C-alpha positions as protocol buffer text, in pm:
chain_id: "A"
residue {
  index: 1
  type: MET
  ca { x: 6479 y: 7014 z: 22974 }
}
residue {
  index: 2
  type: ASP
  ca { x: 6420 y: 7360 z: 23085 }
}
residue {
  index: 3
  type: LEU
  ca { x: 6669 y: 7477 z: 22842 }
}
residue {
  index: 4
  type: VAL
  ca { x: 6487 y: 7338 z: 22542 }
}
residue {
  index: 5
  type: THR
  ca { x: 6135 y: 7454 z: 22630 }
}
residue {
  index: 6
  type: PRO
  ca { x: 6094 y: 7829 z: 22667 }
}
residue {
  index: 7
  type: GLY
  ca { x: 5891 y: 7978 z: 22940 }
}
residue {
  index: 8
  type: PHE
  ca { x: 5559 y: 8156 z: 22899 }
}
residue {
  index: 9
  type: GLY
  ca { x: 5704 y: 8496 z: 22993 }
}
residue {
  index: 10
  type: LEU
  ca { x: 5981 y: 8468 z: 22735 }
}
residue {
  index: 11
  type: VAL
  ca { x: 5736 y: 8381 z: 22462 }
}
residue {
  index: 12
  type: PHE
  ca { x: 5504 y: 8664 z: 22569 }
}
residue {
  index: 13
  type: TRP
  ca { x: 5778 y: 8928 z: 22572 }
}
residue {
  index: 14
  type: THR
  ca { x: 5929 y: 8802 z: 22249 }
}
residue {
  index: 15
  type: ALA
  ca { x: 5585 y: 8824 z: 22084 }
}
residue {
  index: 16
  type: ILE
  ca { x: 5531 y: 9178 z: 22221 }
}
residue {
  index: 17
  type: THR
  ca { x: 5876 y: 9287 z: 22103 }
}
residue {
  index: 18
  type: PHE
  ca { x: 5813 y: 9133 z: 21763 }
}
residue {
  index: 19
  type: LEU
  ca { x: 5476 y: 9310 z: 21730 }
}
residue {
  index: 20
  type: ILE
  ca { x: 5629 y: 9644 z: 21835 }
}
residue {
  index: 21
  type: LEU
  ca { x: 5911 y: 9592 z: 21589 }
}
residue {
  index: 22
  type: LEU
  ca { x: 5659 y: 9500 z: 21323 }
}
residue {
  index: 23
  type: PHE
  ca { x: 5452 y: 9811 z: 21400 }
}
residue {
  index: 24
  type: ILE
  ca { x: 5761 y: 10035 z: 21386 }
}
residue {
  index: 25
  type: LEU
  ca { x: 5875 y: 9876 z: 21063 }
}
residue {
  index: 26
  type: LYS
  ca { x: 5525 y: 9913 z: 20914 }
}
residue {
  index: 27
  type: LYS
  ca { x: 5499 y: 10273 z: 21028 }
}
residue {
  index: 28
  type: PHE
  ca { x: 5843 y: 10396 z: 20924 }
}
residue {
  index: 29
  type: ALA
  ca { x: 6034 y: 10149 z: 20710 }
}
residue {
  index: 30
  type: TRP
  ca { x: 5785 y: 9928 z: 20524 }
}
residue {
  index: 31
  type: LYS
  ca { x: 5655 y: 10199 z: 20285 }
}
residue {
  index: 32
  type: PRO
  ca { x: 6002 y: 10332 z: 20195 }
}
residue {
  index: 33
  type: ILE
  ca { x: 6135 y: 9977 z: 20148 }
}
residue {
  index: 34
  type: LEU
  ca { x: 5836 y: 9879 z: 19931 }
}
residue {
  index: 35
  type: GLY
  ca { x: 5864 y: 10211 z: 19744 }
}
residue {
  index: 36
  type: ALA
  ca { x: 6234 y: 10151 z: 19683 }
}
residue {
  index: 37
  type: VAL
  ca { x: 6165 y: 9793 z: 19571 }
}
residue {
  index: 38
  type: SER
  ca { x: 5880 y: 9901 z: 19341 }
}
residue {
  index: 39
  type: SER
  ca { x: 6085 y: 10191 z: 19199 }
}
residue {
  index: 40
  type: ARG
  ca { x: 6373 y: 9949 z: 19144 }
}
residue {
  index: 41
  type: GLU
  ca { x: 6130 y: 9710 z: 18976 }
}
residue {
  index: 42
  type: GLU
  ca { x: 6002 y: 9993 z: 18754 }
}
residue {
  index: 43
  type: SER
  ca { x: 6354 y: 10103 z: 18664 }
}
residue {
  index: 44
  type: ILE
  ca { x: 6442 y: 9743 z: 18573 }
}
residue {
  index: 45
  type: LYS
  ca { x: 6126 y: 9719 z: 18358 }
}
residue {
  index: 46
  type: ASP
  ca { x: 6212 y: 10052 z: 18193 }
}
residue {
  index: 47
  type: ALA
  ca { x: 6569 y: 9938 z: 18134 }
}
residue {
  index: 48
  type: LEU
  ca { x: 6443 y: 9613 z: 17978 }
}
residue {
  index: 49
  type: ALA
  ca { x: 6198 y: 9805 z: 17760 }
}
residue {
  index: 50
  type: ALA
  ca { x: 6473 y: 10048 z: 17655 }
}
residue {
  index: 51
  type: ALA
  ca { x: 6704 y: 9757 z: 17577 }
}
residue {
  index: 52
  type: GLU
  ca { x: 6430 y: 9593 z: 17369 }
}
residue {
  index: 53
  type: ALA
  ca { x: 6365 y: 9921 z: 17186 }
}
residue {
  index: 54
  type: ALA
  ca { x: 6737 y: 9964 z: 17126 }
}
residue {
  index: 55
  type: ARG
  ca { x: 6758 y: 9607 z: 16995 }
}
residue {
  index: 56
  type: ARG
  ca { x: 6468 y: 9673 z: 16757 }
}
residue {
  index: 57
  type: GLU
  ca { x: 6626 y: 10000 z: 16645 }
}
residue {
  index: 58
  type: MET
  ca { x: 6958 y: 9821 z: 16587 }
}
residue {
  index: 59
  type: GLU
  ca { x: 6777 y: 9562 z: 16375 }
}
residue {
  index: 60
  type: ASN
  ca { x: 6610 y: 9841 z: 16176 }
}
residue {
  index: 61
  type: LEU
  ca { x: 6942 y: 10023 z: 16135 }
}
residue {
  index: 62
  type: GLN
  ca { x: 7110 y: 9704 z: 16029 }
}
residue {
  index: 63
  type: ALA
  ca { x: 6838 y: 9640 z: 15772 }
}
residue {
  index: 64
  type: ASP
  ca { x: 6869 y: 10001 z: 15650 }
}
residue {
  index: 65
  type: ASN
  ca { x: 7247 y: 9966 z: 15631 }
}
residue {
  index: 66
  type: GLU
  ca { x: 7211 y: 9644 z: 15433 }
}
residue {
  index: 67
  type: ARG
  ca { x: 6965 y: 9811 z: 15194 }
}
residue {
  index: 68
  type: ILE
  ca { x: 7190 y: 10116 z: 15151 }
}
residue {
  index: 69
  type: LEU
  ca { x: 7489 y: 9890 z: 15092 }
}
residue {
  index: 70
  type: GLN
  ca { x: 7300 y: 9696 z: 14824 }
}
residue {
  index: 71
  type: GLU
  ca { x: 7193 y: 10022 z: 14658 }
}
residue {
  index: 72
  type: ALA
  ca { x: 7552 y: 10148 z: 14667 }
}
residue {
  index: 73
  type: ARG
  ca { x: 7674 y: 9823 z: 14510 }
}
residue {
  index: 74
  type: ALA
  ca { x: 7412 y: 9844 z: 14238 }
}
residue {
  index: 75
  type: GLU
  ca { x: 7500 y: 10209 z: 14172 }
}
residue {
  index: 76
  type: ARG
  ca { x: 7871 y: 10125 z: 14161 }
}
residue {
  index: 77
  type: GLU
  ca { x: 7804 y: 9845 z: 13910 }
}
residue {
  index: 78
  type: ALA
  ca { x: 7595 y: 10081 z: 13697 }
}
residue {
  index: 79
  type: MET
  ca { x: 7869 y: 10344 z: 13705 }
}
residue {
  index: 80
  type: LEU
  ca { x: 8135 y: 10088 z: 13613 }
}
residue {
  index: 81
  type: LYS
  ca { x: 7922 y: 9958 z: 13325 }
}
residue {
  index: 82
  type: GLU
  ca { x: 7864 y: 10314 z: 13204 }
}
residue {
  index: 83
  type: ALA
  ca { x: 8237 y: 10387 z: 13229 }
}
residue {
  index: 84
  type: ARG
  ca { x: 8321 y: 10071 z: 13032 }
}
residue {
  index: 85
  type: ASP
  ca { x: 8066 y: 10159 z: 12765 }
}
residue {
  index: 86
  type: MET
  ca { x: 8203 y: 10513 z: 12747 }
}
residue {
  index: 87
  type: LYS
  ca { x: 8560 y: 10381 z: 12720 }
}
residue {
  index: 88
  type: ASN
  ca { x: 8463 y: 10141 z: 12440 }
}
residue {
  index: 89
  type: LYS
  ca { x: 8280 y: 10420 z: 12257 }
}
residue {
  index: 90
  type: MET
  ca { x: 8577 y: 10655 z: 12292 }
}
residue {
  index: 91
  type: ILE
  ca { x: 8814 y: 10386 z: 12161 }
}
residue {
  index: 92
  type: ALA
  ca { x: 8585 y: 10313 z: 11867 }
}
residue {
  index: 93
  type: ASP
  ca { x: 8552 y: 10686 z: 11790 }
}
residue {
  index: 94
  type: ALA
  ca { x: 8930 y: 10732 z: 11813 }
}
residue {
  index: 95
  type: LYS
  ca { x: 8986 y: 10435 z: 11579 }
}
residue {
  index: 96
  type: GLU
  ca { x: 8732 y: 10573 z: 11334 }
}
residue {
  index: 97
  type: ASP
  ca { x: 8889 y: 10921 z: 11347 }
}
residue {
  index: 98
  type: ALA
  ca { x: 9235 y: 10771 z: 11298 }
}
residue {
  index: 99
  type: LYS
  ca { x: 9110 y: 10568 z: 11000 }
}
residue {
  index: 100
  type: LEU
  ca { x: 8948 y: 10874 z: 10846 }
}
residue {
  index: 101
  type: THR
  ca { x: 9265 y: 11077 z: 10899 }
}
residue {
  index: 102
  type: ALA
  ca { x: 9479 y: 10800 z: 10752 }
}
residue {
  index: 103
  type: ASP
  ca { x: 9245 y: 10768 z: 10451 }
}
residue {
  index: 104
  type: LYS
  ca { x: 9262 y: 11145 z: 10402 }
}
residue {
  index: 105
  type: MET
  ca { x: 9642 y: 11142 z: 10421 }
}
residue {
  index: 106
  type: ILE
  ca { x: 9660 y: 10852 z: 10175 }
}
residue {
  index: 107
  type: ALA
  ca { x: 9427 y: 11033 z: 9936 }
}
residue {
  index: 108
  type: GLN
  ca { x: 9636 y: 11351 z: 9963 }
}
residue {
  index: 109
  type: ALA
  ca { x: 9955 y: 11153 z: 9906 }
}
residue {
  index: 110
  type: GLN
  ca { x: 9802 y: 10984 z: 9600 }
}
residue {
  index: 111
  type: GLU
  ca { x: 9691 y: 11322 z: 9466 }
}
residue {
  index: 112
  type: ALA
  ca { x: 10043 y: 11461 z: 9523 }
}
residue {
  index: 113
  type: ILE
  ca { x: 10194 y: 11159 z: 9346 }
}
residue {
  index: 114
  type: GLN
  ca { x: 9954 y: 11203 z: 9053 }
}
residue {
  index: 115
  type: SER
  ca { x: 10032 y: 11575 z: 9023 }
}
residue {
  index: 116
  type: GLU
  ca { x: 10409 y: 11506 z: 9042 }
}
residue {
  index: 117
  type: LYS
  ca { x: 10368 y: 11234 z: 8780 }
}
residue {
  index: 118
  type: LYS
  ca { x: 10175 y: 11470 z: 8552 }
}
residue {
  index: 119
  type: ALA
  ca { x: 10439 y: 11740 z: 8602 }
}
residue {
  index: 120
  type: ALA
  ca { x: 10718 y: 11492 z: 8524 }
}
residue {
  index: 121
  type: ILE
  ca { x: 10537 y: 11372 z: 8209 }
}
residue {
  index: 122
  type: ALA
  ca { x: 10479 y: 11733 z: 8101 }
}
residue {
  index: 123
  type: GLU
  ca { x: 10849 y: 11815 z: 8159 }
}
residue {
  index: 124
  type: LEU
  ca { x: 10953 y: 11502 z: 7968 }
}
residue {
  index: 125
  type: LYS
  ca { x: 10725 y: 11597 z: 7678 }
}
residue {
  index: 126
  type: GLY
  ca { x: 10878 y: 11944 z: 7680 }
}
residue {
  index: 127
  type: GLN
  ca { x: 11233 y: 11802 z: 7669 }
}
residue {
  index: 128
  type: VAL
  ca { x: 11137 y: 11559 z: 7393 }
}
residue {
  index: 129
  type: ALA
  ca { x: 10984 y: 11846 z: 7197 }
}
residue {
  index: 130
  type: SER
  ca { x: 11291 y: 12067 z: 7240 }
}
residue {
  index: 131
  type: LEU
  ca { x: 11523 y: 11778 z: 7143 }
}
residue {
  index: 132
  type: SER
  ca { x: 11307 y: 11712 z: 6841 }
}
residue {
  index: 133
  type: LEU
  ca { x: 11329 y: 12077 z: 6741 }
}
residue {
  index: 134
  type: GLU
  ca { x: 11707 y: 12081 z: 6786 }
}
residue {
  index: 135
  type: ILE
  ca { x: 11743 y: 11768 z: 6575 }
}
residue {
  index: 136
  type: ALA
  ca { x: 11513 y: 11909 z: 6311 }
}
residue {
  index: 137
  type: GLU
  ca { x: 11703 y: 12240 z: 6311 }
}
residue {
  index: 138
  type: LYS
  ca { x: 12040 y: 12066 z: 6270 }
}
residue {
  index: 139
  type: VAL
  ca { x: 11903 y: 11839 z: 5999 }
}
residue {
  index: 140
  type: VAL
  ca { x: 11766 y: 12135 z: 5811 }
}
residue {
  index: 141
  type: LYS
  ca { x: 12098 y: 12316 z: 5840 }
}
residue {
  index: 142
  type: GLN
  ca { x: 12278 y: 12020 z: 5686 }
}
residue {
  index: 143
  type: GLU
  ca { x: 12245 y: 11954 z: 5329 }
}
residue {
  index: 144
  type: LEU
  ca { x: 11897 y: 11845 z: 5251 }
}
residue {
  index: 145
  type: SER
  ca { x: 11996 y: 11684 z: 4923 }
}
residue {
  index: 146
  type: ASN
  ca { x: 12223 y: 11421 z: 5071 }
}
residue {
  index: 147
  type: LYS
  ca { x: 11988 y: 11161 z: 5208 }
}
residue {
  index: 148
  type: GLY
  ca { x: 12247 y: 10916 z: 5346 }
}
residue {
  index: 149
  type: GLN
  ca { x: 12422 y: 11192 z: 5530 }
}
residue {
  index: 150
  type: GLN
  ca { x: 12089 y: 11307 z: 5681 }
}
residue {
  index: 151
  type: GLU
  ca { x: 12011 y: 10960 z: 5814 }
}
residue {
  index: 152
  type: LYS
  ca { x: 12361 y: 10927 z: 5958 }
}
residue {
  index: 153
  type: LEU
  ca { x: 12325 y: 11265 z: 6128 }
}
residue {
  index: 154
  type: VAL
  ca { x: 11986 y: 11173 z: 6284 }
}
residue {
  index: 155
  type: GLU
  ca { x: 12128 y: 10846 z: 6416 }
}
residue {
  index: 156
  type: ASP
  ca { x: 12433 y: 11019 z: 6563 }
}
residue {
  index: 157
  type: MET
  ca { x: 12222 y: 11280 z: 6734 }
}
residue {
  index: 158
  type: LEU
  ca { x: 11984 y: 11025 z: 6877 }
}
residue {
  index: 159
  type: GLY
  ca { x: 12283 y: 10830 z: 7014 }
}
residue {
  index: 160
  type: LYS
  ca { x: 12431 y: 11144 z: 7174 }
}
residue {
  index: 161
  type: ALA
  ca { x: 12102 y: 11271 z: 7316 }
}
residue {
  index: 162
  type: THR
  ca { x: 12044 y: 11195 z: 7685 }
}
residue {
  index: 163
  type: LEU
  ca { x: 11717 y: 11222 z: 7858 }
}
residue {
  index: 164
  type: ASN
  ca { x: 11721 y: 11387 z: 8199 }
}
């Protein structure tokens, strides 16, 4: 049983060695170890705080991005609506201009037709007048006393006369 129960000297020297080791550790190692642990603890706290701040900033940036995206969508919709309105207005203006031009051309064509018609009627009247004068001249040259012959001559001339 001597092996299981330590002797008084062993306990005494173990306690002295432990106290000396404790004193040396307290004197030289304890402060640097505690300083390193506390600085490590501070750096972990700072890292956690920085991570939290970064998370908050990311949330703010995400909210800003969402807002900017919504504004861009609204602006795009407004621009598309304005472009559609402008296109519709341009088409309506072009149709109106085309209608006005067509109406003008129709009016000019009708005026040209009327003037050609008037010129043709005037030319026809002139031909009729000259034919009438020719017939009258020939009738007068013939014997005016013979009435039957005069009527026959007028009928022959009217049959031979052609209108251009």
